[in-house]
VOGU-3710 file (C-alpha; in Angstrom, 3 decimals, decimal comma):
1> xxxxxxxxxx> -65,865/39,470/45,455  -67,619/37,674/48,814  -65,745/35,146/50,770  -68,569/32,370/49,977  -68,150/32,910/46,308  -64,391/32,953/46,465  -64,053/29,656/48,463  -66,549/28,149/45,874  -64,329/29,039/42,916  -61,555/27,913/44,699
11> xxxxxxxxxx> -63,211/24,452/45,632  -63,983/24,293/41,791  -60,607/24,711/40,744  -59,593/22,034/43,113  -62,109/19,805/41,743  -60,627/20,272/37,979  -63,298/22,869/36,863  -62,289/26,044/35,114  -62,421/29,619/36,704  -61,405/33,166/36,275
21> xxxxxxxxxx> -59,549/32,961/39,494  -57,371/29,752/38,007  -54,469/29,164/40,054  -50,652/30,119/39,140  -47,969/27,715/39,717  -45,283/28,736/42,593  -42,372/26,576/43,216  -42,204/24,984/46,914  -45,657/25,591/47,923  -49,508/26,017/46,912
31> xxxxxxxxxx> -50,316/27,658/43,548  -51,072/31,406/43,826  -54,478/32,390/42,860  -55,533/35,427/40,594  -57,657/36,594/43,341  -54,716/37,065/45,715  -52,958/39,288/43,329  -53,466/43,239/43,113  -53,995/44,193/39,667  -51,437/47,176/40,075
41> xxxxxxxxxx> -48,459/45,226/41,713  -49,217/41,806/40,417  -48,160/40,471/43,851  -49,949/38,976/46,622  -51,718/41,419/48,416  -51,046/42,145/52,544  -54,054/44,792/52,791  -56,743/44,096/50,185  -59,508/46,600/50,045  -62,408/46,904/47,579
51> xxxxxxxxxx> -63,612/49,878/45,615  -67,353/50,772/45,081  -67,256/48,815/41,765  -66,291/45,661/43,606  -62,772/45,510/42,163  -59,927/44,560/44,882  -56,432/46,315/45,291  -53,490/46,527/47,576  -54,506/49,466/49,992  -51,108/51,277/49,342
61> xxxxxxxxxx> -51,093/50,885/45,484  -54,796/52,193/44,897  -53,924/55,222/47,482  -51,286/55,713/45,347  -53,701/55,562/41,916  -56,134/57,914/43,445  -53,128/60,543/44,275  -51,893/60,563/40,598  -55,550/61,061/39,315  -55,735/64,006/41,782
71> xxxxxxxxxx> -52,490/65,240/40,696  -53,272/64,840/36,955  -56,806/66,489/37,392  -58,411/63,417/36,628  -61,819/62,295/38,191  -61,160/59,308/40,508  -61,239/55,732/38,011  -60,691/52,153/38,482  -57,245/51,396/37,230  -58,535/47,967/35,852
81> xxxxxxxxxx> -61,905/49,202/34,164  -60,953/52,973/33,876  -64,692/53,586/34,777  -64,843/56,886/36,747  -65,965/56,435/40,381  -68,436/58,667/42,272  -66,370/58,211/45,401  -62,420/57,242/46,358  -64,068/55,239/49,461  -62,123/52,024/50,054
91> xxxxxxxxxx> -63,537/49,006/52,104  -60,889/46,637/53,894  -61,571/43,449/52,536  -61,153/41,513/55,639  -62,457/38,046/54,354  -59,777/37,960/51,774  -56,853/39,009/53,782  -57,723/36,232/56,427  -58,149/33,714/53,387  -54,386/35,374/52,012
101> xxxxxxxxxx> -52,957/34,905/55,666  -54,125/31,113/55,766  -52,815/30,475/52,119  -49,414/32,199/53,102  -49,106/30,160/56,290  -49,909/26,817/54,769  -47,288/27,888/51,792  -44,670/29,103/54,164  -44,701/25,990/56,133  -44,318/24,095/52,963
111> xxxxxxxxxx> -41,369/26,076/52,079  -39,813/26,097/55,489  -40,154/22,185/55,393  -38,361/21,876/51,703  -35,931/24,476/53,083  -34,984/22,032/56,215  -34,769/19,019/53,491  -31,996/21,247/51,488  -30,092/23,153/53,899  -27,350/20,367/54,041
121> xxxxxxxxxx> -23,524/21,161/52,854  -23,773/17,846/50,752  -26,819/18,848/48,854  -26,925/20,822/45,364  -25,707/24,133/45,377  -29,175/25,232/43,403  -31,230/23,691/45,919  -29,509/25,397/49,113  -29,720/28,637/47,350  -33,605/28,054/46,755
131> xxxxxxxxxx> -33,885/27,133/50,041  -32,140/30,391/51,141  -34,148/32,244/49,207  -37,460/30,750/50,574  -36,318/31,709/54,001  -35,202/35,119/53,265  -38,653/35,565/51,861  -40,398/34,335/54,791  -38,408/36,037/57,444  -38,993/39,101/55,629
141> xxxxxxxxxx> -42,677/38,766/55,487  -43,708/37,110/58,343  -41,998/37,620/61,697  -44,310/34,981/63,280  -42,490/32,154/61,897  -39,181/33,217/63,334  -40,243/31,410/66,303  -40,707/28,294/64,049  -37,220/28,690/62,613  -35,614/28,924/65,973
151> xxxxxxxxxx> -37,212/25,802/67,411  -36,505/23,505/64,398  -33,045/25,263/64,593  -33,365/26,334/61,129  -31,506/29,147/62,280  -28,243/26,642/63,056  -28,818/24,930/59,470  -28,528/28,481/57,681  -25,506/28,936/60,233  -23,970/25,876/58,898
161> xxxxxxxxxx> -23,894/27,113/55,350  -21,299/29,581/56,250  -18,926/26,928/56,044  -19,636/26,109/52,332  -17,203/26,098/49,651  -19,419/28,147/47,663  -19,224/32,166/47,851  -22,597/32,336/46,534  -24,012/30,109/49,167  -21,793/32,166/51,937
171> xxxxxxxxxx> -23,069/35,407/50,681  -26,521/34,085/50,620  -26,565/32,603/54,069  -24,905/35,835/55,307  -27,938/37,851/53,609  -30,734/35,071/54,889  -29,122/35,333/58,613  -29,568/39,393/58,406  -33,220/38,938/57,700  -33,711/36,328/60,474
181> xxxxxxxxxx> -31,748/38,071/63,387  -33,086/41,185/62,479  -35,313/42,515/65,350  -35,330/39,099/67,134  -32,881/38,930/70,060  -33,533/35,070/70,410  -32,228/34,893/67,055  -29,462/36,785/67,642  -28,574/34,750/70,374  -28,434/31,464/68,688
191> xxxxxxxxxx> -26,177/33,170/65,843  -23,853/34,017/69,080  -23,275/30,586/69,728  -19,691/28,860/69,325  -17,413/30,328/66,861  -20,132/32,019/64,542  -19,131/35,405/65,181  -15,605/34,865/64,582  -16,685/33,134/60,998  -18,594/36,251/60,176
201> xxxxxxxxxx> -15,486/38,465/61,030  -13,337/36,637/58,874  -15,426/37,027/55,929  -14,836/40,934/56,605  -11,224/40,393/54,969  -11,465/37,020/53,057  -14,683/37,463/50,918  -15,294/39,124/47,858  -16,798/42,919/47,937  -20,396/41,551/48,186
211> xxxxxxxxxx> -19,478/38,923/50,778  -18,141/41,832/53,091  -21,033/43,748/52,536  -23,457/41,061/53,687  -21,059/40,509/56,388  -20,670/43,774/57,856  -24,760/44,160/57,564  -25,141/41,379/59,658  -22,824/42,601/62,088  -24,668/45,653/62,332
221> xxxxxxxxxx> -27,752/43,802/63,078  -26,117/41,624/65,721  -24,429/44,964/67,192  -28,162/46,371/68,007  -27,973/43,707/70,941  -26,293/45,306/73,724  -25,371/41,526/74,974  -23,602/40,899/71,534  -21,261/43,989/71,528  -18,757/42,678/73,830
231> xxxxxxxxxx> -19,015/39,349/71,868  -17,893/40,992/68,838  -15,458/43,256/69,947  -13,711/40,757/71,880  -13,221/38,949/68,762  -10,199/39,029/67,495  -9,716/41,494/64,567  -13,284/42,490/64,347  -12,480/46,086/65,499  -9,334/46,292/63,487
241> xxxxxxxxxx> -11,387/45,509/60,334  -14,335/47,355/61,154  -12,395/50,454/61,760  -10,399/49,908/58,412  -13,663/49,403/56,538  -15,312/52,795/58,084  -12,367/54,715/56,777  -11,953/52,833/53,523  -11,824/54,852/50,053  -11,924/51,836/48,401
251> xxxxxxxxxx> -15,159/49,746/49,769  -18,600/50,563/48,641  -20,518/53,284/50,609  -23,126/50,482/52,134  -20,157/48,744/53,414  -18,586/51,919/54,839  -21,644/53,347/56,270  -22,638/49,916/58,113  -18,983/49,641/59,406  -19,196/52,953/60,902
261> xxxxxxxxxx> -22,685/52,242/62,347  -21,548/49,218/63,623  -18,654/50,665/65,665  -21,060/53,177/67,181  -23,066/50,249/68,678  -20,076/48,767/69,731  -19,048/51,958/71,596  -21,589/51,026/74,295  -18,932/48,809/75,781  -16,020/50,367/77,270
271> xxxxxxxxxx> -13,671/47,498/76,255  -14,707/48,289/72,669  -13,931/51,852/73,271  -10,594/51,193/74,353  -9,735/48,446/71,349  -11,191/51,323/68,841  -8,856/53,900/70,280  -5,832/51,196/69,855  -6,715/50,553/66,382  -6,938/54,273/65,233
281> xxxxxxxxxx> -10,444/55,158/66,176  -10,290/57,898/69,045  -13,573/59,681/68,770  -15,515/57,309/71,122  -12,881/57,292/73,570  -12,595/61,089/73,447  -16,432/61,315/73,731  -16,315/59,418/77,043  -13,269/61,248/78,340  -15,243/64,607/77,873
291> xxxxxxxxxx> -18,609/63,463/78,884  -18,168/60,225/80,969  -18,509/59,510/84,365  -15,354/60,325/86,827  -14,431/56,358/86,863  -14,852/56,411/82,942  -12,771/59,666/82,404  -10,115/58,148/84,512  -9,817/54,834/82,730  -10,094/56,589/79,412
301> xxxxxxxxxx> -7,301/59,055/80,337  -4,867/56,191/81,556  -5,604/54,083/78,203  -4,769/57,391/76,281  -1,208/57,445/78,201  -0,446/54,145/76,916  -1,352/54,321/73,273  0,954/55,061/70,456  -0,572/57,842/68,723  0,033/59,539/65,172
311> xxxxxxxxxx> 0,582/63,452/64,941  -2,731/64,100/63,456  -4,806/62,029/66,301  -2,427/64,179/68,846  -4,182/67,355/67,488  -7,667/65,809/67,649  -6,972/64,800/71,228  -5,738/68,296/72,260  -8,559/70,049/70,407  -11,333/67,385/71,698
321> xxxxxxxxxx> -10,101/66,775/75,084  -7,310/68,961/76,166  -9,422/71,058/78,643  -10,944/67,899/80,181  -7,179/66,264/80,821  -5,974/69,923/82,090  -9,005/69,671/84,612  -8,057/65,964/85,431  -4,487/67,242/86,061  -5,769/69,628/88,580
331> xxxxxxxxxx> -7,507/66,981/90,608  -6,680/66,302/94,113  -6,801/62,596/93,863  -3,076/61,352/92,705  -4,625/58,205/90,408  -6,363/61,176/88,314  -3,603/63,531/87,973  -1,250/60,626/87,164  -3,742/59,375/84,370  -3,733/63,093/83,073
341> xxxxxxxxxx> -0,169/63,528/83,305  0,744/60,785/81,189  -2,008/61,036/78,738  -0,701/65,100/78,068  2,802/63,590/77,609  1,942/61,532/74,728  -0,167/64,386/72,867  2,195/67,268/73,826  5,400/65,593/71,497  3,934/67,081/68,344
351> xxxxxxxxxx> 4,271/70,967/67,944  0,776/71,066/66,773  -0,815/69,603/69,546  1,447/71,153/72,076  0,458/74,953/70,911  -3,090/74,033/71,204  -2,302/72,449/74,977  -0,678/76,000/75,766  -3,382/78,071/74,386  -5,809/75,897/76,524
361> xxxxxxxxxx> -3,624/76,619/79,888  -1,834/73,972/80,571  1,260/75,983/81,543  0,123/77,443/85,122  -0,921/74,020/86,582  1,735/72,504/85,075  4,510/74,667/86,432  2,800/74,434/90,043  3,153/70,667/90,006  6,868/70,881/88,981
371> xxxxxxxxxx> 7,758/73,793/91,619  5,343/72,862/94,300  6,980/71,337/97,669  5,263/70,026/100,700  2,239/67,812/101,313  0,316/68,033/98,215  3,413/68,196/95,825  3,695/65,215/93,187  5,968/62,312/93,660  9,146/62,110/92,118
381> xxxxxxxxxx> 8,267/60,013/89,193  5,439/62,351/88,449  7,260/65,071/88,554  9,500/63,575/85,825  6,501/63,283/83,587  5,893/66,760/84,456  9,062/68,144/83,295  8,786/65,743/80,197  5,440/67,767/79,174  6,899/71,146/79,726
391> xxxxxxxxxx> 10,047/69,962/77,764  7,849/68,879/75,079  5,912/72,147/74,984  9,054/74,390/75,193  10,489/72,789/72,027  8,111/74,347/69,932  8,532/77,615/67,822  6,247/79,666/70,493  6,777/83,201/72,142  6,893/82,398/75,403
401> xxxxxxxxxx> 8,021/85,387/76,606  4,451/86,606/75,796  2,709/83,818/77,311  1,492/84,864/80,941  0,449/82,322/83,646  -3,192/83,317/83,836  -4,555/86,730/84,404  -3,151/86,986/88,102  0,290/85,995/86,940  1,797/88,151/85,026
411> xxxxxxxxxx> 5,350/86,394/84,984  6,369/84,380/81,872  8,219/81,308/81,759  11,632/82,974/81,037  10,898/85,676/83,847  13,957/86,009/86,024  12,671/84,035/88,906  10,944/81,410/86,869  14,727/80,621/85,101  16,020/80,810/88,631
421> xxxxxxxxxx> 13,625/78,088/89,742  14,409/75,624/86,810  18,304/76,238/87,603  17,547/75,471/91,150  15,646/72,221/90,189  18,411/71,512/87,969  20,993/71,630/90,900  19,109/69,581/93,348  16,905/67,005/91,574  17,869/63,859/90,485
431> xxxxxxxxxx> 19,216/62,959/86,635  15,567/61,716/85,140  14,274/65,157/85,969  17,565/67,020/85,455  17,780/65,781/81,869  13,985/66,992/81,063  14,605/70,292/82,883  17,951/70,979/80,936  15,429/70,278/77,734  13,463/72,828/78,914
441> xxxxxxxxxx> 16,637/75,351/78,940  17,229/73,992/75,579  14,260/74,722/74,310  13,990/78,297/75,692  17,497/78,795/74,475  16,600/77,759/70,915  14,239/80,908/70,287  15,783/84,072/69,524  12,984/86,014/71,391  13,806/84,293/74,715
451> xxxxxxxxxx> 17,434/82,858/74,655  18,680/86,478/76,207  16,334/86,127/79,042  17,932/83,068/79,962  21,375/83,980/79,270  20,940/86,999/81,363  19,689/84,865/84,633  22,491/82,144/84,035  25,173/84,888/83,554  23,866/86,843/86,869
461> xxxxxxxxxx> 23,328/83,690/88,997  26,787/82,102/88,125  25,191/78,715/86,967  27,595/78,358/84,059  29,921/76,342/86,302  27,577/73,869/87,220  26,011/73,490/83,944  29,500/72,863/82,681  29,905/70,219/85,020  27,302/67,889/83,244
471> xxxxxxxxxx> 29,732/67,093/80,424  31,728/64,595/82,585  28,420/62,641/83,215  28,909/58,882/82,244  26,353/57,165/83,360  23,209/59,096/81,759  24,001/59,727/78,160  20,623/61,680/77,822  21,502/64,048/80,487  24,871/64,983/79,090
481> xxxxxxxxxx> 23,615/65,316/75,392  21,128/67,762/76,792  23,643/69,937/78,604  25,596/69,678/75,553  22,729/70,977/73,700  22,218/74,025/76,195  25,721/74,834/76,516  25,974/74,973/72,628  23,117/77,237/72,241  24,691/79,547/74,789
491> xxxxxxxxxx> 28,219/79,393/73,462  27,199/82,147/70,723  26,277/84,490/73,968  28,452/83,268/76,438  31,626/82,315/74,920  34,000/84,028/77,248  32,487/82,533/80,232  32,388/79,101/79,085  36,098/79,090/77,686  36,866/80,200/81,380
501> xxxxxxxxxx> 34,574/77,419/83,080  36,183/74,730/80,628  39,953/76,007/81,513  39,200/76,360/85,097  37,316/73,053/85,691  39,894/69,894/85,692  38,982/67,766/83,232  35,966/69,218/81,444  38,061/70,176/78,351  39,482/66,669/77,827
511> xxxxxxxxxx> 35,897/65,269/78,608  34,413/67,376/75,706  37,399/66,306/73,363  36,769/62,522/74,476  33,305/62,703/73,610  34,260/64,110/70,063  36,676/61,658/69,883  35,002/58,293/70,730  33,027/55,939/68,142  33,400/55,224/64,619
521> xxxxxxxxxx> 29,598/56,295/63,911  28,834/60,132/64,280  26,171/60,561/67,182  24,135/63,461/67,780  26,322/64,334/71,300  29,369/64,171/69,099  28,110/67,118/66,894  26,637/69,098/69,783  30,067/68,776/71,531  32,092/69,984/68,446
531> xxxxxxxxxx> 29,704/72,508/68,072  30,081/73,863/71,521  33,942/73,893/71,486  33,998/75,253/67,734  31,789/78,481/69,390  34,781/79,145/72,002  36,565/82,335/71,018  39,073/81,333/68,468  42,038/83,537/69,401  41,604/82,072/73,302
541> xxxxxxxxxx> 45,340/81,848/73,672  44,978/79,878/76,919  42,451/77,471/75,566  44,382/76,727/72,334  47,223/75,949/74,374  45,766/73,672/76,730  44,445/71,691/73,621  47,569/71,607/72,066  49,103/70,256/75,544  46,372/67,432/75,691
551> xxxxxxxxxx> 46,712/66,291/72,301  43,522/67,470/71,301  44,010/68,966/67,721  45,461/65,436/66,753  42,287/63,586/67,649  40,190/66,242/65,604  42,474/65,530/62,614  41,929/62,107/62,878  38,270/62,686/62,868  38,356/64,951/59,995
561> xxxxxxxxxx> 40,662/62,583/57,631  38,322/59,400/58,762  35,047/61,344/57,790  36,595/62,650/54,205  37,764/59,106/53,572  34,538/57,216/54,721  35,691/55,572/57,631  33,529/57,362/59,852  30,050/57,656/59,097  26,735/59,204/60,563
571> xxxxxxxxxx> 24,462/60,782/57,649  22,222/62,788/60,357  25,034/64,689/62,107  27,809/64,360/59,809  27,890/67,736/58,187  27,242/69,735/61,376  29,932/67,348/63,194  32,454/68,014/60,459  31,772/71,814/60,458  32,294/71,870/64,153
581> xxxxxxxxxx> 35,759/69,865/63,689  36,954/72,245/61,000  36,118/75,297/63,043  38,020/73,488/66,040  40,960/72,832/63,866  41,204/76,395/62,504  41,500/78,132/66,012  45,272/76,902/65,880  46,189/79,136/62,937  45,008/82,176/65,046
591> xxxxxxxxxx> 47,528/82,004/67,389  51,046/81,757/65,274  52,186/84,877/67,023  51,769/83,801/70,547  52,792/80,020/70,497  55,380/78,842/68,786  54,521/75,067/68,872  51,843/75,725/66,285  54,225/75,969/63,552  55,635/72,451/64,116
601> xxxxxxxxxx> 52,173/71,196/64,957  51,054/72,486/61,406  54,039/70,927/59,648  53,899/67,467/61,264  50,152/67,285/60,399  50,317/68,845/57,061  47,771/71,125/58,374  47,654/73,141/54,942  47,166/70,429/52,725  44,241/69,417/54,928
611> xxxxxxxxxx> 42,290/72,911/54,565  43,263/73,025/50,768  41,559/69,771/50,332  38,338/70,842/52,500  38,136/73,932/50,201  36,522/71,411/47,774  33,519/70,454/50,209  30,841/71,372/47,950  27,584/72,219/49,390  29,256/72,724/52,955
621> xxxxxxxxxx> 29,589/76,780/53,077  30,983/76,872/56,440  33,508/74,081/55,680  34,598/75,884/52,800  34,833/79,458/54,501  36,562/78,330/57,336  39,266/76,385/55,620  39,913/79,774/53,335  40,310/81,672/56,755  42,684/79,251/58,076
631> xxxxxxxxxx> 44,722/79,058/54,757  44,715/82,779/54,742  46,199/82,942/58,498  48,396/80,025/57,252  49,765/81,897/53,883  50,565/84,925/55,760  53,135/82,893/57,708  54,536/81,882/54,507  57,175/84,908/53,794  58,846/84,145/57,451
641> xxxxxxxxxx> 58,774/80,366/56,754  59,966/80,266/53,182  63,703/79,057/53,208  66,029/81,293/51,633  68,816/79,170/49,951  72,470/79,855/50,659  74,310/80,872/47,571  77,631/79,807/47,470  80,696/82,021/47,638  82,273/82,730/43,619
651> xxxxxxxxxx> 85,234/81,053/43,084  88,782/82,914/42,791  88,376/82,882/38,706  84,849/83,959/38,833  85,749/87,096/41,466  88,385/88,128/38,950  86,141/87,845/36,217  82,985/88,979/37,861  81,897/91,262/34,990  81,660/88,700/32,515
661> xxxxxxxxxx> 80,509/85,425/34,824  76,823/84,560/35,495  75,404/84,665/38,811  74,384/81,039/40,053  70,932/80,052/39,646  69,053/78,214/42,401  66,231/75,852/41,361  62,933/75,260/42,991  62,788/78,956/43,993  59,114/80,463/44,799
671> xxxxxxxxxx> 58,233/83,269/42,602  56,057/84,877/45,189  58,169/84,595/48,272  61,670/84,317/46,705  62,727/81,078/48,447  62,183/77,385/48,870  58,608/76,758/49,676  56,011/73,897/50,017  52,696/73,554/51,412  53,791/71,594/54,441
681> xxxxxxxxxx> 56,654/73,513/55,484  55,749/76,988/54,466  52,145/76,737/53,757  52,733/78,281/50,360  49,520/78,341/48,442  51,127/78,435/45,086  53,202/75,361/45,697  50,207/73,767/47,451  48,118/74,353/43,969  45,651/76,148/46,224
691> xxxxxxxxxx> 45,146/78,977/44,041  42,894/77,254/41,510  40,493/76,077/44,065  40,506/79,404/45,931  39,898/81,287/42,649  36,863/78,924/41,908  35,034/79,766/45,290  35,042/83,356/43,913  32,044/82,593/42,110  30,428/81,137/45,226
701> xxxxxxxxxx> 26,658/82,316/46,174  27,569/82,780/49,651  29,155/86,159/50,195  31,212/84,782/53,467  32,578/82,229/51,419  33,616/84,662/48,567  35,176/86,967/51,263  37,204/84,304/52,803  38,737/83,147/49,275  39,268/86,483/48,602
711> xxxxxxxxxx> 41,196/87,379/51,796  43,626/84,128/51,318  44,299/85,175/47,782  45,103/88,488/48,971  48,267/87,284/50,965  49,800/86,788/47,497  49,777/90,351/46,983  51,120/91,659/50,257  53,746/94,354/50,861  57,002/92,953/50,931
721> xxxxxxxxxx> 56,137/90,433/48,221  56,738/90,880/44,310  53,241/92,111/43,951  53,688/91,849/39,992  54,639/88,143/40,235  51,529/87,726/42,507  49,281/88,887/39,821  50,604/86,979/37,240  50,036/83,960/39,651  46,658/85,096/39,570
731> xxxxxxxxxx> 46,289/85,632/36,103  47,527/82,093/35,260  44,725/80,890/37,564  42,124/82,510/35,600  41,667/84,759/38,786  41,817/88,392/37,877  38,278/88,658/36,070  36,573/86,802/39,110  38,087/89,475/41,490  37,298/92,300/39,122
741> xxxxxxxxxx> 33,606/90,727/39,197  33,526/90,568/42,788  34,103/94,451/42,901  31,446/94,679/40,171  28,720/92,860/42,166  28,907/95,717/44,836  29,538/93,516/47,954  29,247/95,042/51,371  31,415/95,530/54,426  34,333/93,637/54,372
751> xxxxxxxxxx> 34,375/91,955/50,965  34,027/95,439/49,548  36,954/96,488/51,396  39,009/93,373/50,298  37,747/93,377/46,713  38,956/97,241/46,156  42,136/96,182/47,934  42,903/93,466/45,568  42,064/95,314/42,346  44,090/98,310/43,495
761> xxxxxxxxxx> 47,103/95,888/43,601  46,098/94,194/40,131  45,914/97,700/38,623  49,613/98,069/39,245  50,280/95,896/36,496  50,325/98,527/33,569  49,154/96,173/30,828  46,084/95,033/32,901  45,319/98,505/33,979  45,153/99,612/30,319
771> xxxxxxxxxx> 42,685/96,620/29,674  40,615/97,642/32,522  40,721/101,245/31,549  39,118/100,515/28,397  35,759/99,529/30,054  33,429/101,408/31,999  32,379/98,836/34,421  35,528/98,910/36,906  35,809/102,287/36,784  32,127/102,977/37,697
781> xxxxxxxxxx> 32,642/100,773/40,898  35,822/102,085/41,702  34,128/105,910/41,769  31,217/104,633/44,005  33,889/103,153/46,360  35,630/106,436/46,247  32,626/108,347/46,857  30,444/106,115/49,291  33,103/103,695/51,100  34,772/104,264/54,763
791> xxxxxxxxxx> 38,028/106,676/54,730  40,440/103,842/54,023  38,732/102,240/51,277  38,482/105,434/49,767  42,046/105,904/49,685  42,984/102,620/48,133  40,148/103,119/45,611  41,596/106,445/44,785  44,973/104,979/43,982  43,316/102,366/41,918
801> xxxxxxxxxx> 41,550/105,315/39,827  44,888/106,813/39,293  46,481/103,481/37,823  43,707/103,727/34,844  44,213/107,585/34,573  41,043/108,529/35,892  42,343/110,574/38,721  45,366/112,812/37,450  49,092/111,547/39,052  50,017/115,109/40,909
811> xxxxxxxx> 52,954/113,493/42,382  54,605/113,510/38,995  53,913/117,124/38,257  55,272/118,045/41,487  58,665/116,214/41,085  58,923/117,582/37,980  58,520/121,098/38,665  61,142/120,565/41,673
//
């Protein structure tokens, strides 16, 4: 259709005459003419083109039609008439395009005027929504009109709609603003005025899902302007909300993607990168730390040293930027070294990240900084940070005896001279560094692969005396705790040296006891002190005598009773603390022969009853085992402590008639010890009702507990006692078969020897021997012991087999023949 013909037809329609190109009504502007619409898309054309038959279409639509014809193997045709075409050539309809553009300009101007009249908060919601729709459509179709919108302050009117009470209006306003600002920095600057950005940020948390999506899409468009990045990032809560949305599992995918891309744009600002790191998005910071300028690296490392990092982030930092931080630590410039050290201090506090730093090569420069003296050495406050990092790293499960300090340094952290250097620094530095260096030694002595190296160096250097002296430190509890941990770790390997040091240094033993006895709540320091003292040789008479003289055991008893009665609490350290206390208290039962005061002390404090009570500490194997061992020691003294009653001399008549008179009966006699017994005075297990509790422990899963309980029960079957009565006591406590079962379970070492010994004593009672002889299991276990056990146990097993007639008793034959 030619331009003149189209113009005539449009004019005719305006005069009221009819035409094939009669207009269609469009709300808010001039009518749309049929000639403007593409027959394929039914939309107003942007780039009209004409075919050889004179029909006009949207260029993109007709090209797509021709492509489909070609794909189907059909000749090109007109989509309207289906007439075959000789050619697919198309001719731009420039005149029609110009007319459409003029029409669109007039129409859009009318719509914009109508929008200006409608965009007031007091108007009807439907009118506002329609106006926003028009602006959105115009903005999407025609960039030239954005200038007009700025001039008329239409953008500000749309911004005002963000304050509407209607969710629908706010949502539509956000969408419209996104279209308006797209690719237009001047419009973005208008949106950035006042507190509009803060309002948009508020929608990230307060709007429904669609509103959040529209808000984050608008922020993404605004963030494309570098000038606005700092404005958005400085808005309170913006980065926090965006980080949360970017990592959300509940938001829709568009919202998540736009939030993530917005943060990528905002990361152009160093201040925003810092805020992202503070709010849990550390990747931009790490990227700048690895690839940034020297000044940027310094600021990023400084920030990293101030952040609170979770363990996952610590690992990420170590993996991504560990090498960069270590290189920064090697710098000759003190600010860079300090920033790197403080950052490394943060990420080394988790085992996973610490191991990565070890593998990245942190140890050589770290040790160099710590030990170096002279003009290039670190200031004391940074040596403290270095010591802290080393302590963090060492307190990981790592084989430091296999980590050399680089290819040129075959030494390891537990080489003799390295440990000597650490001990030297401990002696000649201040408390802050001493504390961390002791923590380093604590880590090295906590590993079975490195503890012996440290023990050897401490032993040869005589450093144990100086280490013990830290117990008396009062003003620095961290330092004292670290020293107690170290000495506790050393005690299994240097118990004699520690005992000598504590006895030889005035006040140290008392300081240790004071630590244990202070407070009504249990601390880690108390648990370590108790563990240290418990690890000293239990038969060290001098140490026990000194503790008796200083009243240490009374304080220990007070603590034990307080814990059992619930007066002293501390859930985290209660179990280990109580174990240590019980082990300390049990040491008094090992020196009865050498120290007479122990008898009176045990009686006055009713020590046996405490251990009987502790037998019932379910789930605390060490306490049950040590209590049974203490009761064994106490019960072994019962024979000499039982009171033999004085039998009154018979009267004159009774002496004359002795053949018919009965001997006097003494009430309250112990059937085992043939005297008057009690748990308190003579430590008698029978009178103290401890037998049942010990028998119950014979079924314990821990072999050491079983062995200790059996050893205590065996004191009732010792030579010099009435063994048959002892067996009867066990029988009344239902203890015979549990003892036989211990033998049947083929225990090893001491448990096997003790069970064979006990069974031999039990089988001396004929009726029990006959019952046992009827079965095969006990016999088989005794035969196995007879064949495979040590010499003494073999002899005992042989006697037991004679009791059940599995081995002939030749002694009777020889005596008869004589």
